[in-house]
DONULUM-912219 format. One record per residue (C-alpha): residue number from 1; x, y, z. Coordinates in Angstrom, 1 decimal. Layout:
<recs>
<rec resi="NUM" px="X" py="Y" pz="Z"/>
...
</recs>
This chain:
<recs>
<rec resi="1" px="11.2" py="-11.1" pz="123.9"/>
<rec resi="2" px="10.5" py="-8.5" pz="121.2"/>
<rec resi="3" px="10.3" py="-5.7" pz="123.8"/>
<rec resi="4" px="13.5" py="-6.8" pz="125.5"/>
<rec resi="5" px="15.4" py="-6.8" pz="122.3"/>
<rec resi="6" px="14.0" py="-3.4" pz="121.3"/>
<rec resi="7" px="15.1" py="-2.0" pz="124.7"/>
<rec resi="8" px="18.6" py="-3.4" pz="124.2"/>
<rec resi="9" px="18.7" py="-1.7" pz="120.8"/>
<rec resi="10" px="17.4" py="1.5" pz="122.2"/>
<rec resi="11" px="19.9" py="1.7" pz="125.1"/>
<rec resi="12" px="22.7" py="0.4" pz="123.0"/>
<rec resi="13" px="23.5" py="-2.6" pz="125.2"/>
<rec resi="14" px="22.8" py="-5.0" pz="122.2"/>
<rec resi="15" px="25.8" py="-6.8" pz="120.9"/>
<rec resi="16" px="26.2" py="-6.8" pz="117.1"/>
<rec resi="17" px="27.8" py="-9.5" pz="115.0"/>
<rec resi="18" px="28.7" py="-8.9" pz="111.3"/>
<rec resi="19" px="29.5" py="-12.0" pz="109.3"/>
<rec resi="20" px="31.9" py="-11.1" pz="106.4"/>
<rec resi="21" px="34.2" py="-8.1" pz="106.6"/>
<rec resi="22" px="34.4" py="-7.1" pz="102.9"/>
<rec resi="23" px="33.1" py="-4.1" pz="101.0"/>
<rec resi="24" px="29.7" py="-4.4" pz="102.7"/>
<rec resi="25" px="30.5" py="-5.9" pz="106.1"/>
<rec resi="26" px="33.3" py="-3.8" pz="107.3"/>
<rec resi="27" px="31.6" py="-0.4" pz="106.7"/>
<rec resi="28" px="28.5" py="-1.7" pz="108.3"/>
<rec resi="29" px="30.5" py="-3.0" pz="111.4"/>
<rec resi="30" px="32.2" py="0.4" pz="111.6"/>
<rec resi="31" px="28.9" py="2.3" pz="111.6"/>
<rec resi="32" px="27.4" py="0.0" pz="114.3"/>
<rec resi="33" px="30.5" py="0.5" pz="116.5"/>
<rec resi="34" px="30.5" py="4.3" pz="115.9"/>
<rec resi="35" px="26.8" py="4.3" pz="117.0"/>
<rec resi="36" px="27.9" py="2.9" pz="120.4"/>
<rec resi="37" px="27.2" py="-0.8" pz="120.0"/>
<rec resi="38" px="29.8" py="-3.4" pz="120.9"/>
<rec resi="39" px="30.4" py="-5.0" pz="117.5"/>
<rec resi="40" px="32.2" py="-8.3" pz="116.6"/>
<rec resi="41" px="33.2" py="-8.9" pz="113.0"/>
<rec resi="42" px="33.7" py="-12.4" pz="111.6"/>
<rec resi="43" px="35.7" py="-13.5" pz="108.6"/>
<rec resi="44" px="37.4" py="-16.6" pz="107.3"/>
<rec resi="45" px="40.5" py="-14.6" pz="106.1"/>
<rec resi="46" px="43.0" py="-14.3" pz="108.9"/>
<rec resi="47" px="44.6" py="-11.3" pz="107.1"/>
<rec resi="48" px="41.5" py="-9.3" pz="107.4"/>
<rec resi="49" px="40.9" py="-10.2" pz="111.0"/>
<rec resi="50" px="44.5" py="-9.2" pz="111.9"/>
<rec resi="51" px="44.2" py="-5.9" pz="110.1"/>
<rec resi="52" px="40.9" py="-5.0" pz="111.7"/>
<rec resi="53" px="42.2" py="-5.8" pz="115.2"/>
<rec resi="54" px="45.3" py="-3.6" pz="114.5"/>
<rec resi="55" px="43.0" py="-0.8" pz="113.3"/>
<rec resi="56" px="44.4" py="-1.0" pz="109.8"/>
<rec resi="57" px="41.9" py="-0.3" pz="107.1"/>
<rec resi="58" px="41.6" py="-2.1" pz="103.7"/>
<rec resi="59" px="38.3" py="-0.7" pz="102.4"/>
<rec resi="60" px="38.1" py="2.7" pz="100.6"/>
<rec resi="61" px="34.8" py="3.7" pz="102.1"/>
<rec resi="62" px="36.0" py="3.3" pz="105.7"/>
<rec resi="63" px="37.8" py="6.3" pz="107.3"/>
<rec resi="64" px="41.1" py="5.2" pz="108.7"/>
<rec resi="65" px="41.0" py="7.3" pz="111.8"/>
<rec resi="66" px="37.4" py="6.1" pz="112.6"/>
<rec resi="67" px="38.4" py="2.5" pz="112.4"/>
<rec resi="68" px="41.5" py="3.1" pz="114.6"/>
<rec resi="69" px="39.4" py="4.9" pz="117.2"/>
<rec resi="70" px="36.7" py="2.3" pz="117.6"/>
<rec resi="71" px="39.3" py="-0.5" pz="117.8"/>
<rec resi="72" px="41.1" py="1.4" pz="120.6"/>
<rec resi="73" px="37.8" py="2.0" pz="122.4"/>
<rec resi="74" px="37.0" py="-1.7" pz="122.3"/>
<rec resi="75" px="33.8" py="-1.1" pz="120.3"/>
<rec resi="76" px="34.9" py="-3.3" pz="117.4"/>
<rec resi="77" px="36.9" py="-6.5" pz="117.3"/>
<rec resi="78" px="37.3" py="-9.3" pz="114.7"/>
<rec resi="79" px="37.5" py="-13.0" pz="114.9"/>
<rec resi="80" px="37.0" py="-16.3" pz="113.0"/>
<rec resi="81" px="35.5" py="-18.0" pz="116.0"/>
<rec resi="82" px="31.8" py="-18.5" pz="115.3"/>
<rec resi="83" px="31.1" py="-19.5" pz="118.9"/>
<rec resi="84" px="31.2" py="-15.8" pz="119.8"/>
<rec resi="85" px="27.9" py="-15.4" pz="117.9"/>
<rec resi="86" px="26.2" py="-16.8" pz="121.0"/>
<rec resi="87" px="26.8" py="-13.4" pz="122.7"/>
<rec resi="88" px="25.2" py="-11.4" pz="119.8"/>
<rec resi="89" px="21.7" py="-9.9" pz="119.8"/>
<rec resi="90" px="21.8" py="-8.7" pz="116.2"/>
<rec resi="91" px="23.6" py="-10.7" pz="113.5"/>
<rec resi="92" px="24.1" py="-9.3" pz="110.0"/>
<rec resi="93" px="25.2" py="-11.7" pz="107.2"/>
<rec resi="94" px="27.3" py="-9.8" pz="104.6"/>
<rec resi="95" px="29.0" py="-12.6" pz="102.7"/>
<rec resi="96" px="29.6" py="-12.9" pz="98.9"/>
<rec resi="97" px="26.9" py="-14.2" pz="96.6"/>
<rec resi="98" px="28.7" py="-14.9" pz="93.3"/>
<rec resi="99" px="27.7" py="-16.8" pz="90.2"/>
<rec resi="100" px="29.1" py="-20.2" pz="89.3"/>
<rec resi="101" px="30.6" py="-21.1" pz="85.9"/>
<rec resi="102" px="27.1" py="-21.6" pz="84.5"/>
<rec resi="103" px="25.9" py="-18.2" pz="85.7"/>
<rec resi="104" px="23.7" py="-19.8" pz="88.4"/>
<rec resi="105" px="23.6" py="-18.4" pz="92.0"/>
<rec resi="106" px="26.3" py="-19.7" pz="94.3"/>
<rec resi="107" px="24.8" py="-19.2" pz="97.7"/>
<rec resi="108" px="27.3" py="-21.5" pz="99.5"/>
<rec resi="109" px="28.7" py="-18.6" pz="101.5"/>
<rec resi="110" px="25.3" py="-17.7" pz="102.8"/>
<rec resi="111" px="24.3" py="-21.3" pz="103.5"/>
<rec resi="112" px="27.6" py="-22.1" pz="105.3"/>
<rec resi="113" px="27.4" py="-18.9" pz="107.4"/>
<rec resi="114" px="23.8" py="-19.7" pz="108.4"/>
<rec resi="115" px="24.7" py="-23.3" pz="109.4"/>
<rec resi="116" px="27.4" py="-21.9" pz="111.7"/>
<rec resi="117" px="25.1" py="-19.3" pz="113.2"/>
<rec resi="118" px="22.5" py="-21.9" pz="113.9"/>
<rec resi="119" px="24.9" py="-23.8" pz="116.1"/>
<rec resi="120" px="25.2" py="-20.9" pz="118.5"/>
<rec resi="121" px="21.9" py="-18.9" pz="118.0"/>
<rec resi="122" px="20.4" py="-17.8" pz="121.3"/>
<rec resi="123" px="16.8" py="-16.9" pz="122.1"/>
<rec resi="124" px="16.0" py="-13.2" pz="121.6"/>
<rec resi="125" px="18.4" py="-12.7" pz="118.7"/>
<rec resi="126" px="17.6" py="-11.2" pz="115.3"/>
<rec resi="127" px="19.4" py="-12.4" pz="112.1"/>
<rec resi="128" px="19.4" py="-10.1" pz="109.1"/>
<rec resi="129" px="20.7" py="-11.2" pz="105.7"/>
<rec resi="130" px="22.3" py="-8.3" pz="103.7"/>
<rec resi="131" px="23.8" py="-10.3" pz="100.9"/>
<rec resi="132" px="22.1" py="-9.8" pz="97.5"/>
<rec resi="133" px="20.2" py="-12.9" pz="96.5"/>
<rec resi="134" px="17.2" py="-14.3" pz="94.7"/>
<rec resi="135" px="13.6" py="-13.7" pz="96.1"/>
<rec resi="136" px="12.8" py="-16.4" pz="98.6"/>
<rec resi="137" px="16.3" py="-17.0" pz="100.0"/>
<rec resi="138" px="15.5" py="-15.7" pz="103.5"/>
<rec resi="139" px="12.4" py="-17.8" pz="104.1"/>
<rec resi="140" px="13.3" py="-20.9" pz="101.9"/>
<rec resi="141" px="17.0" py="-21.3" pz="102.9"/>
<rec resi="142" px="17.9" py="-19.4" pz="106.1"/>
<rec resi="143" px="14.7" py="-20.0" pz="108.1"/>
<rec resi="144" px="14.7" py="-23.8" pz="108.0"/>
<rec resi="145" px="18.5" py="-24.0" pz="108.6"/>
<rec resi="146" px="18.2" py="-21.7" pz="111.6"/>
<rec resi="147" px="15.2" py="-23.5" pz="113.1"/>
<rec resi="148" px="16.6" py="-27.0" pz="112.6"/>
<rec resi="149" px="20.2" py="-26.1" pz="113.7"/>
<rec resi="150" px="19.1" py="-24.2" pz="116.8"/>
<rec resi="151" px="15.9" py="-25.9" pz="117.9"/>
<rec resi="152" px="14.4" py="-22.4" pz="118.1"/>
<rec resi="153" px="11.2" py="-21.2" pz="116.5"/>
<rec resi="154" px="11.3" py="-18.2" pz="114.2"/>
<rec resi="155" px="9.0" py="-15.4" pz="115.3"/>
<rec resi="156" px="8.8" py="-16.8" pz="118.8"/>
<rec resi="157" px="12.4" py="-17.5" pz="119.9"/>
<rec resi="158" px="14.3" py="-15.6" pz="117.4"/>
<rec resi="159" px="13.7" py="-13.1" pz="114.5"/>
<rec resi="160" px="14.7" py="-13.1" pz="110.9"/>
<rec resi="161" px="14.8" py="-10.4" pz="108.2"/>
<rec resi="162" px="16.4" py="-9.3" pz="104.9"/>
<rec resi="163" px="17.9" py="-5.8" pz="104.4"/>
<rec resi="164" px="19.8" py="-5.5" pz="101.1"/>
<rec resi="165" px="23.2" py="-3.8" pz="101.1"/>
<rec resi="166" px="23.5" py="-0.6" pz="99.1"/>
<rec resi="167" px="27.2" py="0.0" pz="98.8"/>
<rec resi="168" px="28.6" py="2.0" pz="95.9"/>
<rec resi="169" px="32.4" py="2.0" pz="96.3"/>
<rec resi="170" px="33.9" py="5.4" pz="95.6"/>
<rec resi="171" px="30.6" py="7.3" pz="95.9"/>
<rec resi="172" px="31.6" py="10.6" pz="97.5"/>
<rec resi="173" px="28.0" py="11.5" pz="98.4"/>
<rec resi="174" px="26.3" py="8.3" pz="99.6"/>
<rec resi="175" px="28.0" py="6.0" pz="102.0"/>
<rec resi="176" px="26.6" py="3.2" pz="104.3"/>
<rec resi="177" px="25.8" py="5.9" pz="106.9"/>
<rec resi="178" px="23.4" py="8.1" pz="104.8"/>
<rec resi="179" px="22.0" py="5.7" pz="102.2"/>
<rec resi="180" px="18.3" py="4.8" pz="102.7"/>
<rec resi="181" px="17.6" py="1.2" pz="103.9"/>
<rec resi="182" px="14.9" py="-1.3" pz="102.9"/>
<rec resi="183" px="14.0" py="-3.9" pz="105.6"/>
<rec resi="184" px="11.6" py="-6.9" pz="105.2"/>
<rec resi="185" px="11.1" py="-9.3" pz="108.1"/>
<rec resi="186" px="9.5" py="-12.7" pz="108.6"/>
<rec resi="187" px="6.6" py="-11.1" pz="110.4"/>
<rec resi="188" px="6.0" py="-7.6" pz="111.6"/>
<rec resi="189" px="8.0" py="-8.0" pz="114.8"/>
<rec resi="190" px="11.1" py="-8.9" pz="112.8"/>
<rec resi="191" px="10.7" py="-5.9" pz="110.5"/>
<rec resi="192" px="10.1" py="-3.5" pz="113.5"/>
<rec resi="193" px="13.2" py="-4.8" pz="115.3"/>
<rec resi="194" px="15.5" py="-4.7" pz="112.3"/>
<rec resi="195" px="14.2" py="-1.2" pz="111.4"/>
<rec resi="196" px="14.8" py="0.0" pz="114.9"/>
<rec resi="197" px="18.5" py="-1.1" pz="114.8"/>
<rec resi="198" px="19.1" py="0.6" pz="111.4"/>
<rec resi="199" px="17.4" py="3.8" pz="112.6"/>
<rec resi="200" px="19.7" py="3.9" pz="115.6"/>
<rec resi="201" px="22.8" py="3.6" pz="113.4"/>
<rec resi="202" px="22.1" py="5.1" pz="110.0"/>
<rec resi="203" px="20.9" py="8.6" pz="108.8"/>
<rec resi="204" px="19.0" py="7.5" pz="105.7"/>
<rec resi="205" px="15.3" py="6.7" pz="105.6"/>
<rec resi="206" px="14.2" py="3.2" pz="106.5"/>
<rec resi="207" px="11.5" py="1.7" pz="104.2"/>
<rec resi="208" px="9.7" py="-1.2" pz="105.9"/>
<rec resi="209" px="8.7" py="-3.8" pz="103.3"/>
<rec resi="210" px="5.9" py="-6.2" pz="103.9"/>
<rec resi="211" px="8.1" py="-9.3" pz="103.6"/>
<rec resi="212" px="11.7" py="-10.5" pz="102.9"/>
<rec resi="213" px="10.6" py="-11.4" pz="99.4"/>
<rec resi="214" px="9.7" py="-7.8" pz="98.6"/>
<rec resi="215" px="13.0" py="-6.6" pz="99.9"/>
<rec resi="216" px="14.9" py="-9.3" pz="98.0"/>
<rec resi="217" px="13.1" py="-8.4" pz="94.8"/>
<rec resi="218" px="13.6" py="-4.7" pz="95.3"/>
<rec resi="219" px="17.4" py="-5.1" pz="95.4"/>
<rec resi="220" px="17.3" py="-7.2" pz="92.2"/>
<rec resi="221" px="15.2" py="-4.6" pz="90.5"/>
<rec resi="222" px="17.7" py="-1.8" pz="91.4"/>
<rec resi="223" px="20.6" py="-3.6" pz="89.7"/>
<rec resi="224" px="18.6" py="-5.0" pz="86.8"/>
<rec resi="225" px="17.4" py="-1.5" pz="86.0"/>
<rec resi="226" px="21.0" py="-0.4" pz="85.7"/>
<rec resi="227" px="22.1" py="-3.5" pz="83.8"/>
<rec resi="228" px="19.4" py="-3.1" pz="81.2"/>
<rec resi="229" px="19.9" py="0.6" pz="80.7"/>
<rec resi="230" px="23.7" py="0.2" pz="80.4"/>
<rec resi="231" px="23.0" py="-2.6" pz="77.9"/>
<rec resi="232" px="20.9" py="-0.1" pz="75.9"/>
<rec resi="233" px="23.7" py="2.5" pz="76.1"/>
<rec resi="234" px="26.2" py="-0.1" pz="74.8"/>
<rec resi="235" px="23.9" py="-1.1" pz="71.9"/>
<rec resi="236" px="23.4" py="2.5" pz="71.1"/>
<rec resi="237" px="27.2" py="2.9" pz="71.0"/>
<rec resi="238" px="27.6" py="0.0" pz="68.5"/>
<rec resi="239" px="24.8" py="1.4" pz="66.3"/>
<rec resi="240" px="26.2" py="5.0" pz="66.5"/>
<rec resi="241" px="29.7" py="3.8" pz="65.5"/>
<rec resi="242" px="28.3" py="2.1" pz="62.4"/>
<rec resi="243" px="26.4" py="5.3" pz="61.5"/>
<rec resi="244" px="29.4" py="7.6" pz="62.2"/>
<rec resi="245" px="27.6" py="9.3" pz="65.1"/>
<rec resi="246" px="29.2" py="10.3" pz="68.4"/>
<rec resi="247" px="27.2" py="8.4" pz="71.0"/>
<rec resi="248" px="28.6" py="10.5" pz="73.8"/>
<rec resi="249" px="27.3" py="13.7" pz="72.2"/>
<rec resi="250" px="23.9" py="11.9" pz="71.7"/>
<rec resi="251" px="23.7" py="11.2" pz="75.4"/>
<rec resi="252" px="24.7" py="14.7" pz="76.4"/>
<rec resi="253" px="21.9" py="16.0" pz="74.1"/>
<rec resi="254" px="19.4" py="13.6" pz="75.5"/>
<rec resi="255" px="20.3" py="14.7" pz="79.1"/>
<rec resi="256" px="18.9" py="18.2" pz="78.4"/>
<rec resi="257" px="15.4" py="16.8" pz="78.7"/>
<rec resi="258" px="14.3" py="17.6" pz="82.2"/>
<rec resi="259" px="11.9" py="14.6" pz="82.5"/>
<rec resi="260" px="11.6" py="11.0" pz="81.4"/>
<rec resi="261" px="15.3" py="10.4" pz="80.7"/>
<rec resi="262" px="18.2" py="9.3" pz="82.9"/>
<rec resi="263" px="21.7" py="9.1" pz="81.4"/>
<rec resi="264" px="23.5" py="5.8" pz="81.3"/>
<rec resi="265" px="26.8" py="5.5" pz="79.5"/>
<rec resi="266" px="28.5" py="2.8" pz="77.4"/>
<rec resi="267" px="31.8" py="1.1" pz="78.2"/>
<rec resi="268" px="33.9" py="-2.0" pz="77.8"/>
<rec resi="269" px="31.4" py="-4.1" pz="79.8"/>
<rec resi="270" px="30.0" py="-4.3" pz="83.3"/>
<rec resi="271" px="32.0" py="-4.7" pz="86.5"/>
<rec resi="272" px="31.6" py="-4.9" pz="90.2"/>
<rec resi="273" px="29.8" py="-7.5" pz="92.3"/>
<rec resi="274" px="26.2" py="-6.4" pz="91.8"/>
<rec resi="275" px="25.2" py="-5.1" pz="88.4"/>
<rec resi="276" px="26.8" py="-7.9" pz="86.2"/>
<rec resi="277" px="25.6" py="-10.7" pz="88.5"/>
<rec resi="278" px="22.3" py="-9.9" pz="90.3"/>
<rec resi="279" px="20.0" py="-10.0" pz="87.2"/>
<rec resi="280" px="21.0" py="-13.7" pz="86.7"/>
<rec resi="281" px="19.7" py="-14.4" pz="90.2"/>
<rec resi="282" px="16.2" py="-13.4" pz="89.0"/>
<rec resi="283" px="16.5" py="-15.2" pz="85.7"/>
<rec resi="284" px="17.5" py="-18.4" pz="87.6"/>
<rec resi="285" px="14.6" py="-18.1" pz="90.0"/>
<rec resi="286" px="12.1" py="-17.2" pz="87.3"/>
<rec resi="287" px="12.6" py="-20.6" pz="85.7"/>
<rec resi="288" px="10.8" py="-22.1" pz="88.8"/>
<rec resi="289" px="7.7" py="-20.2" pz="87.6"/>
<rec resi="290" px="8.2" py="-21.3" pz="83.9"/>
<rec resi="291" px="9.1" py="-17.8" pz="82.9"/>
<rec resi="292" px="12.0" py="-16.7" pz="80.6"/>
<rec resi="293" px="13.4" py="-13.3" pz="81.4"/>
<rec resi="294" px="14.0" py="-12.2" pz="77.8"/>
<rec resi="295" px="14.9" py="-8.5" pz="78.4"/>
<rec resi="296" px="17.3" py="-9.3" pz="81.2"/>
<rec resi="297" px="19.1" py="-12.0" pz="79.3"/>
<rec resi="298" px="19.3" py="-9.9" pz="76.2"/>
<rec resi="299" px="21.0" py="-7.0" pz="78.1"/>
<rec resi="300" px="23.3" py="-9.6" pz="79.6"/>
<rec resi="301" px="24.3" py="-10.8" pz="76.1"/>
<rec resi="302" px="25.0" py="-7.3" pz="75.0"/>
<rec resi="303" px="27.0" py="-6.3" pz="78.1"/>
<rec resi="304" px="28.9" py="-9.6" pz="78.2"/>
<rec resi="305" px="29.9" py="-9.1" pz="74.5"/>
<rec resi="306" px="31.4" py="-5.7" pz="75.0"/>
<rec resi="307" px="35.0" py="-6.8" pz="75.9"/>
<rec resi="308" px="35.2" py="-8.7" pz="72.6"/>
<rec resi="309" px="33.7" py="-5.8" pz="70.8"/>
<rec resi="310" px="36.4" py="-3.5" pz="72.2"/>
<rec resi="311" px="39.1" py="-5.7" pz="70.9"/>
<rec resi="312" px="37.4" py="-6.0" pz="67.5"/>
<rec resi="313" px="37.4" py="-2.2" pz="67.3"/>
<rec resi="314" px="41.1" py="-2.1" pz="68.4"/>
<rec resi="315" px="41.9" py="-4.5" pz="65.6"/>
<rec resi="316" px="40.4" py="-2.2" pz="63.0"/>
<rec resi="317" px="42.4" py="0.7" pz="64.5"/>
<rec resi="318" px="45.7" py="-1.2" pz="64.4"/>
<rec resi="319" px="44.9" py="-2.3" pz="60.8"/>
<rec resi="320" px="45.1" py="1.4" pz="59.7"/>
<rec resi="321" px="48.7" py="1.3" pz="60.9"/>
<rec resi="322" px="49.3" py="-2.0" pz="59.1"/>
<rec resi="323" px="49.6" py="-3.7" pz="62.5"/>
<rec resi="324" px="47.9" py="-7.0" pz="63.4"/>
<rec resi="325" px="46.6" py="-7.8" pz="66.8"/>
<rec resi="326" px="49.2" py="-10.6" pz="67.0"/>
<rec resi="327" px="52.4" py="-9.0" pz="68.2"/>
<rec resi="328" px="51.1" py="-5.5" pz="68.8"/>
<rec resi="329" px="52.0" py="-3.8" pz="72.0"/>
<rec resi="330" px="48.9" py="-2.5" pz="73.8"/>
<rec resi="331" px="48.7" py="-0.5" pz="77.1"/>
<rec resi="332" px="45.5" py="-0.8" pz="79.1"/>
<rec resi="333" px="44.7" py="2.2" pz="81.2"/>
<rec resi="334" px="42.7" py="1.1" pz="84.2"/>
<rec resi="335" px="41.7" py="-2.3" pz="85.5"/>
<rec resi="336" px="39.3" py="-1.2" pz="88.3"/>
<rec resi="337" px="35.7" py="-1.7" pz="87.4"/>
<rec resi="338" px="34.9" py="2.0" pz="88.0"/>
<rec resi="339" px="36.9" py="5.2" pz="88.4"/>
<rec resi="340" px="39.0" py="6.2" pz="91.4"/>
<rec resi="341" px="38.6" py="2.9" pz="93.4"/>
<rec resi="342" px="40.9" py="-0.1" pz="93.9"/>
<rec resi="343" px="38.1" py="-2.8" pz="93.3"/>
<rec resi="344" px="38.6" py="-5.0" pz="90.2"/>
<rec resi="345" px="35.8" py="-7.5" pz="90.9"/>
<rec resi="346" px="34.2" py="-8.6" pz="87.6"/>
<rec resi="347" px="36.0" py="-5.7" pz="85.9"/>
<rec resi="348" px="35.5" py="-5.8" pz="82.1"/>
<rec resi="349" px="39.1" py="-4.6" pz="81.7"/>
<rec resi="350" px="40.3" py="-8.1" pz="82.8"/>
<rec resi="351" px="38.2" py="-9.7" pz="80.0"/>
<rec resi="352" px="39.5" py="-7.1" pz="77.5"/>
<rec resi="353" px="43.1" py="-8.1" pz="78.4"/>
<rec resi="354" px="42.2" py="-11.8" pz="78.1"/>
<rec resi="355" px="40.8" py="-11.3" pz="74.6"/>
<rec resi="356" px="43.9" py="-9.3" pz="73.6"/>
<rec resi="357" px="46.2" py="-12.1" pz="74.8"/>
<rec resi="358" px="44.2" py="-14.8" pz="73.1"/>
<rec resi="359" px="44.9" py="-12.8" pz="69.9"/>
<rec resi="360" px="48.6" py="-12.7" pz="70.5"/>
<rec resi="361" px="48.9" py="-9.1" pz="71.6"/>
<rec resi="362" px="51.5" py="-8.1" pz="74.2"/>
<rec resi="363" px="49.7" py="-6.4" pz="77.0"/>
<rec resi="364" px="50.7" py="-4.1" pz="79.9"/>
<rec resi="365" px="48.4" py="-2.1" pz="82.2"/>
<rec resi="366" px="48.6" py="0.9" pz="84.4"/>
<rec resi="367" px="46.2" py="1.7" pz="87.2"/>
<rec resi="368" px="47.1" py="4.2" pz="89.9"/>
<rec resi="369" px="45.0" py="2.2" pz="92.4"/>
<rec resi="370" px="45.9" py="-1.3" pz="91.6"/>
<rec resi="371" px="49.6" py="-2.3" pz="91.4"/>
<rec resi="372" px="48.9" py="-6.0" pz="90.8"/>
<rec resi="373" px="46.0" py="-8.3" pz="90.6"/>
<rec resi="374" px="45.2" py="-12.0" pz="90.3"/>
<rec resi="375" px="42.7" py="-13.2" pz="87.7"/>
<rec resi="376" px="41.9" py="-16.9" pz="86.9"/>
<rec resi="377" px="45.0" py="-17.9" pz="88.9"/>
<rec resi="378" px="47.4" py="-15.7" pz="87.1"/>
<rec resi="379" px="49.2" py="-12.8" pz="88.8"/>
<rec resi="380" px="49.8" py="-9.6" pz="86.8"/>
<rec resi="381" px="51.8" py="-6.6" pz="87.8"/>
<rec resi="382" px="51.1" py="-3.1" pz="86.4"/>
<rec resi="383" px="53.4" py="-0.4" pz="85.4"/>
<rec resi="384" px="54.6" py="1.5" pz="88.4"/>
<rec resi="385" px="55.0" py="4.8" pz="86.6"/>
<rec resi="386" px="53.1" py="6.2" pz="83.6"/>
<rec resi="387" px="55.4" py="8.6" pz="81.7"/>
<rec resi="388" px="56.2" py="9.9" pz="78.2"/>
<rec resi="389" px="58.8" py="7.3" pz="77.3"/>
<rec resi="390" px="56.6" py="4.4" pz="78.5"/>
<rec resi="391" px="53.6" py="5.5" pz="76.4"/>
<rec resi="392" px="55.7" py="6.0" pz="73.3"/>
<rec resi="393" px="56.5" py="2.3" pz="73.4"/>
<rec resi="394" px="53.0" py="1.1" pz="72.6"/>
<rec resi="395" px="51.1" py="0.7" pz="69.3"/>
<rec resi="396" px="47.8" py="1.4" pz="71.0"/>
<rec resi="397" px="46.6" py="2.8" pz="74.3"/>
<rec resi="398" px="43.1" py="1.6" pz="75.5"/>
<rec resi="399" px="41.3" py="3.5" pz="78.2"/>
<rec resi="400" px="39.1" py="1.1" pz="80.1"/>
<rec resi="401" px="38.6" py="3.0" pz="83.4"/>
<rec resi="402" px="38.2" py="6.7" pz="83.7"/>
<rec resi="403" px="40.5" py="7.4" pz="86.6"/>
<rec resi="404" px="40.9" py="11.1" pz="87.4"/>
<rec resi="405" px="44.5" py="10.6" pz="88.5"/>
<rec resi="406" px="45.7" py="10.0" pz="85.0"/>
<rec resi="407" px="47.3" py="12.9" pz="83.0"/>
<rec resi="408" px="45.3" py="12.4" pz="79.8"/>
<rec resi="409" px="46.9" py="15.4" pz="78.0"/>
<rec resi="410" px="50.3" py="13.7" pz="78.5"/>
<rec resi="411" px="48.9" py="10.4" pz="77.3"/>
<rec resi="412" px="47.5" py="12.1" pz="74.2"/>
<rec resi="413" px="50.7" py="13.9" pz="73.4"/>
<rec resi="414" px="52.8" py="10.7" pz="73.5"/>
<rec resi="415" px="50.6" py="7.9" pz="72.3"/>
<rec resi="416" px="50.5" py="6.6" pz="68.7"/>
<rec resi="417" px="46.8" py="6.1" pz="69.0"/>
<rec resi="418" px="44.2" py="5.9" pz="71.8"/>
<rec resi="419" px="40.9" py="4.0" pz="71.9"/>
<rec resi="420" px="38.9" py="5.6" pz="74.7"/>
<rec resi="421" px="36.0" py="3.4" pz="75.9"/>
<rec resi="422" px="35.0" py="5.7" pz="78.8"/>
<rec resi="423" px="35.2" py="9.2" pz="77.3"/>
<rec resi="424" px="37.8" py="9.8" pz="79.9"/>
<rec resi="425" px="39.7" py="12.1" pz="77.5"/>
<rec resi="426" px="36.7" py="14.4" pz="76.8"/>
<rec resi="427" px="38.7" py="17.5" pz="78.0"/>
<rec resi="428" px="41.8" py="16.8" pz="76.0"/>
<rec resi="429" px="42.4" py="19.6" pz="73.5"/>
<rec resi="430" px="44.1" py="17.7" pz="70.6"/>
<rec resi="431" px="42.0" py="14.7" pz="69.4"/>
<rec resi="432" px="43.6" py="13.6" pz="66.2"/>
<rec resi="433" px="44.8" py="10.3" pz="67.7"/>
<rec resi="434" px="41.7" py="9.5" pz="69.8"/>
<rec resi="435" px="38.8" py="7.3" pz="68.9"/>
<rec resi="436" px="35.8" py="6.9" pz="71.2"/>
<rec resi="437" px="33.8" py="3.8" pz="71.8"/>
</recs>
């Protein structure tokens, strides 16, 4: 059965199913189809399904012309009908893994997808989980659901593996195609099969881990590393402000060391689906082993507190102009969680806006990539145009995303005052009305 599946992967007669057509799933489905595999994408949102089947792209990291081409060639199609999974040889699960209100893992999307897959799972199929999750998920959750629901035996009738997604929206150098992959299977056969598929599709190196747990922990380590180091940069920013030191210059100076230092930068908080959330998966799982992840949770406290700290600093700025937060007009520049993308998941800018509004401030925002967004059930529309007259109408401008499409010289020339949390205005010549985080 293993050799038959490997041969189907090699000669590209294997059928691929990708569950979840979001920021991870759609780019992966496109790469599979481009490599020559018949690929079926599954999603619960009919709007996404319809757009994919029309060849209309909604993900920044997917090239419009490539999507249109593989749709026309019949290599990629989308559906919400899980029964089509029965035709698949390779199934990738790329669904969200958010936190609940208590910062505990919500793996309901993974669980529900696995239950549906089990109903239609056929012998000789490999299932690969790509969604970031806590160590043990593949073997403790997916394996028993798949065996019970299908009546098949893992390692004999079907194969199971974990291969964490590594998607960095807006990264101009590394995309799904050329980013190295880590694969850990339930048994050596599963690892070999999953690795063979990724080698046939991707250009990056494939690291074969000894187990799914190693691959799951590896992904958590990647994002916890960034979470903690950003937490350190944020705490340094707070300390430097109290001491009257420019933290951005400090970091630039530290970067001159050719070894032992990697630059991380402060900001209004953490955003995106991974870095703010994934460390909590490990903290939650560690409690099973009677261990308290002190460093991880401390960095979380620092990073989670940054939106409130930003508003506190803004309050001090407004006080210099004899303006209270209550009633002040504030313009937020950027609600995306990182520069030059249209993704606002977990964006700290949304929490900054929330803190301002709780203080009675009148808030508008401008983002060249996001005309409107919904947060906690509330719809908000941004300014359509950022011009001189608009900027002059605000008591304070707060830069929360360093989009390169913004004319920061024009902003500086017309703003009463600017609080720049991202050092986006570092190249602006006049700086008498700019304060950095």
